[in-house]
C-alpha positions as CSV (number, residue, x, y, z in Angstrom):
1,X,32.2,23.4,-7.5
2,X,32.1,19.7,-7.8
3,X,29.0,17.6,-8.0
4,X,30.2,14.0,-6.6
5,X,28.2,12.4,-4.1
6,X,25.3,14.8,-3.9
7,X,22.1,12.4,-4.0
8,X,18.6,14.2,-4.9
9,X,17.3,17.6,-5.9
10,X,16.6,20.0,-3.3
11,X,13.6,22.0,-5.0
12,X,14.8,25.2,-2.9
13,X,13.7,23.7,0.3
14,X,15.6,22.5,3.5
15,X,16.1,19.0,4.4
16,X,12.9,18.7,6.5
17,X,10.7,20.4,4.0
18,X,11.8,18.0,1.3
19,X,11.1,15.2,3.3
20,X,7.5,16.2,3.9
21,X,7.4,17.0,0.3
22,X,8.1,13.3,-0.8
23,X,5.9,12.0,2.0
24,X,2.9,13.8,1.0
25,X,3.7,13.0,-2.7
26,X,3.9,9.6,-1.9
27,X,0.8,9.6,0.1
28,X,-1.5,11.3,-2.6
29,X,-0.4,9.0,-5.4
30,X,-0.9,6.1,-3.1
31,X,-4.0,7.6,-2.1
32,X,-5.1,8.4,-5.9
33,X,-3.2,5.4,-8.0
34,X,-2.5,8.4,-10.3
35,X,-1.4,12.3,-10.1
36,X,0.3,15.4,-11.7
37,X,3.5,17.2,-10.5
38,X,6.3,18.5,-12.1
39,X,8.7,16.3,-13.8
40,X,11.5,16.8,-11.7
41,X,9.3,16.1,-8.4
42,X,8.0,13.1,-10.2
43,X,11.8,11.9,-11.1
44,X,12.5,12.0,-7.2
45,X,9.2,10.4,-6.2
46,X,9.4,7.5,-8.2
47,X,12.0,5.6,-6.5
48,X,10.6,6.6,-3.2
49,X,7.4,5.2,-3.6
50,X,8.6,1.9,-5.2
51,X,11.3,1.0,-2.3
52,X,7.7,1.7,-0.1
53,X,6.4,-1.1,-2.1
54,X,8.6,-3.5,-2.4
55,X,8.4,-3.3,1.3
56,X,4.9,-3.6,1.5
57,X,5.2,-6.4,-0.3
58,X,6.8,-7.9,2.4
59,X,4.1,-7.9,4.6
60,X,5.2,-8.2,7.8
61,X,4.6,-6.2,10.9
62,X,8.1,-4.3,10.6
63,X,7.7,-3.6,6.8
64,X,4.3,-2.0,7.5
65,X,5.7,0.1,10.6
66,X,8.2,1.2,7.9
67,X,5.8,1.8,5.5
68,X,3.6,3.8,7.9
69,X,6.9,6.0,8.6
70,X,7.8,6.6,4.9
71,X,4.4,7.9,4.3
72,X,2.2,11.3,5.5
73,X,-1.0,8.9,6.1
74,X,-1.8,6.5,8.1
75,X,-4.4,5.3,6.2
76,X,-2.8,5.3,3.0
77,X,0.0,3.2,4.2
78,X,-2.7,0.3,5.6
79,X,-4.1,1.0,1.8
80,X,-0.8,0.2,0.2
81,X,0.2,-3.0,2.7
82,X,-3.3,-4.5,2.5
83,X,-5.1,-3.8,-0.8
84,X,-2.0,-2.7,-3.7
85,X,0.8,-4.5,-2.8
86,X,-0.9,-7.8,-3.0
87,X,-2.2,-7.1,-6.4
88,X,1.4,-6.3,-7.7
89,X,2.3,-9.8,-6.3
90,X,4.2,-10.9,-10.0
91,X,6.1,-7.7,-10.3
92,X,9.5,-7.2,-8.8
93,X,9.9,-3.5,-10.0
94,X,9.0,-1.1,-12.2
95,X,5.4,-0.3,-10.3
96,X,5.3,3.3,-11.5
97,X,5.4,5.0,-14.7
98,X,6.5,8.7,-15.4
99,X,4.6,10.4,-18.7
100,X,5.0,13.7,-19.6
101,X,2.4,16.3,-20.0
102,X,4.4,19.5,-21.6
103,X,4.6,23.1,-20.0
104,X,2.6,24.5,-17.4
105,X,1.1,27.7,-18.7
106,X,1.7,29.9,-15.7
107,X,5.5,29.4,-15.3
108,X,6.1,27.2,-18.2
109,X,7.2,24.3,-15.5
110,X,7.5,20.8,-17.4
111,X,4.5,18.7,-15.9
112,X,4.5,15.1,-15.8
113,X,2.1,12.0,-15.0
114,X,2.7,9.8,-12.2
115,X,0.6,6.5,-11.9
116,X,0.9,2.7,-11.3
117,X,1.7,0.9,-14.5
118,X,-0.6,-2.0,-13.6
119,X,-4.3,-1.0,-13.6
120,X,-5.7,-1.8,-10.3
121,X,-9.7,-1.8,-11.2
122,X,-8.9,-4.8,-13.7
123,X,-6.8,-6.3,-11.3
124,X,-9.3,-5.8,-8.2
125,X,-12.3,-7.1,-10.7
126,X,-10.0,-10.2,-11.3
127,X,-9.6,-11.0,-7.7
128,X,-13.5,-10.7,-6.5
129,X,-14.4,-13.3,-9.1
130,X,-11.9,-15.6,-8.2
131,X,-13.0,-14.8,-4.7
132,X,-16.5,-15.5,-5.9
133,X,-15.6,-19.1,-7.4
134,X,-14.1,-19.5,-4.0
135,X,-17.3,-19.4,-2.4
136,X,-19.3,-21.5,-4.5
137,X,-17.4,-24.3,-4.0
138,X,-19.0,-26.9,-1.4
139,X,-17.2,-26.9,2.0
140,X,-16.5,-30.3,3.8
141,X,-18.7,-31.2,6.8
142,X,-16.7,-30.0,9.9
143,X,-16.9,-32.1,13.2
144,X,-18.8,-30.5,15.9
145,X,-17.2,-28.6,18.0
146,X,-16.7,-29.8,21.7
147,X,-17.9,-27.7,24.5
148,X,-15.2,-26.1,26.8
149,X,-14.3,-28.0,30.1
150,X,-15.8,-24.9,32.3
151,X,-19.2,-25.5,31.0
152,X,-18.9,-29.3,31.5
153,X,-18.0,-28.4,35.4
154,X,-20.9,-25.9,35.2
155,X,-23.4,-28.2,34.2
156,X,-22.3,-31.1,36.6
157,X,-22.7,-28.7,39.1
158,X,-26.3,-28.1,38.1
159,X,-27.0,-31.6,38.2
160,X,-25.6,-32.3,41.6
161,X,-28.0,-29.2,43.1
162,X,-31.1,-30.6,41.1
163,X,-30.3,-34.1,42.7
């Protein structure tokens, strides 16, 4: 049998189960920012998550909805769009790394660790320090806000009643 035109691994699952497997793996990876799994699953997961990160970096409503559709958990999708994607601003691709760990003791399956290339804890610290520096800067005085028109009409009516 020829191998041409076949894309992806089957993992001894039918189509829907494969889709759920990838969504769940991607959600767990984004939630914990690192995970251990088998090497073939890690190799399938990397391009899937990298495409989601690229969409999340766009930051539009449409991109956010596509990321939500690609993950099993909506809160994790919001974490990716709001927290992680902005921290990956300078990088255009290659967000994940796969590190081989050896063989699993029970069945001898090759294990791998999938993690983001950037260390988010250090990036979060640097972003917080920049925000603190911005907060310390004195702000320009803003002109006093004008009262809404409805308040002027009400006050005018009160003065007429008082007379």
